N, C-alpha and C positions, 0 to 999 in steps of 0.2 A: 504494500500500500504506500504509494508515493505521496508525500506531503499531505497527510490527512488533516492537518491544521497548519496555519501559518507558523513558520519556524520560530518566530519570536514568542509564540504562545506555548512555551515549553511545558508548562504544567498540564496543559490539555493532553499531552502525550501520555501522562500517567493514567488518565481516565481511559484513553483509547487502548493502551496496553492492557488494562484490566478487563477489557471487554472483547478482545480479539486475539486469535492465535496467528493472524496474518503477519508476515514480516513487515516491519515499518521502516521506511526509508525517508530521510529528510536531510536538508543541509546545503542545497545548492547556493543559498545566499550567505552561508557562513564565511567569515573572513579570518578568524583566528581559532586556535585551539580552545580558547575560553568560550566561544560561541556554542560549542558542542560538548564541552567537558562534562557538564552535569548529565546531559542525555546519555553519554557513553558510560560514565561511572555508575549511573542508576539503571543502566541497561534498558532504557526506554525506547531505544531504536535498535534495529538489526543491521542497517546500512547507513553509513555516513556519506552524504552525497556531495561533498565539497569538490571544488575544482582547482586545478593548478593556478589559474590566473586570479581567482578570487581569494586564495589563501596565502598569497605571497610567494608562490613558487613551489618547486618540488621539495626543497628542504623543509619548509614548514608543513607541507602536506604529509611528508613522511613522519613528522612528529605526531600529527593527528592520527595517522594510521598506526603508529606504535602504541599510542594510548588506547586506541580502539581494540587493538589486538589483545591487550590485557583483559578486556571484558567481553571477548568473543563477538565483537562488532566488526563487520566487514566493510570494505570500501565499496562504493557504488557511484563512481564519479559521474557528475553531470556531463552530458555530451551532446547537448542540443546545438542547433545551427547558429545560435547567437554567439557561439565560441568558434574561433577560426580553426582551420586544419592544423595550424601550428600548435594550438592548445590540445587538439586531439592527439597529435603525435607525442606531445609531452605526457599526456595522460596515459597513453598506451605504454610508454616506457616506465612510468611510475607503476602502473598496474603489474607489470611483470617483475617489479623489484620488491613488492611487499607481500609477506606471507598470508595476510588476511584479505587478499583481493577477493571481491565478491562478484561484481558485475560492472560492466562498462556500458553506460547509455550511449547509443550511437544513432545519429540521424544523418542521412546523406546531405552533403552540401549541394548547391546548385552547380551545374556544369561550368558556369562562369567563375565561381569561387574555386572550383577544382583546377581550372585553367590558370588562374592567378597564383594559386598555391599548389603546384605539382607535388605529390606526396607518394611515398612508397608503402604506406600502410594499406591494407586491403581488407575487405569484408567478404566472406564466403561461407556458406553453410551455417550461418549463425555465429560465426567466430570472426573476431578482428585480429589481424596479425600486424605487428609493428613494422615488419619489413626488415631488410638487411642493410639499408643505407646508413651512412654515418650520421651522428647527431640524432636529431628527432625524426629524420627522414622526410622533412618538409622543406621546400625551397620557395622562393618567390620569383615569378617571372615578371620583371619590371616592365617589359614591353607590353605584356598582356594587361598588367595593372593600369598602364597609361590609357587603356581603352575605356576605363571607368573613372573619369575625373570626379573630384569632389564637386557636388552640386549644392549650392547654397539653398536653393528653393526646396530641395528634397531632404537633405540631412540637417540636423540641428546645427546652429551656428556655434562653432567651437573656437574659432579664431577671428581676429580682426582682418581687414582687407590686406594688411601688410604681412600677415602670417603669424603675428604675435598673439599671445593669449591675454595680454593686459595692456591697457592704455596708460603707459607711464607718463 
């Protein structure tokens, strides 16, 4: 059962846990080990769904996984298309490195995204394989990326006209 309550309403998970035997997964919005520490220590979840980019990288995510391992909580990294192929490559390498790996969420990216970020990971028969390429196995095709310029009318305004983020 994924996100049966907003992750911030952690006490509700105690009630849900007492009324179901379904495995509970939550945490794609967690940023630090402290966001999920009580849930793990009280065994209110079965899968912690943090991501590499939300938790400060692979090193911090490994700390979360190590704590979770002590309480028989598995990892179940978020892998929706709001995260880039770079994040998926990093997640797959994280997955194969932790003993309490549980499941990896995976949604295919658009063909345009795959063209901009050529990658060596693959999905077949219900399994993701990280591939054999060095690093995370994901590259960027800058020529292909240039086909998709930043459009002010479509995307939120994140920078000023001159490219800066602050009007000094």
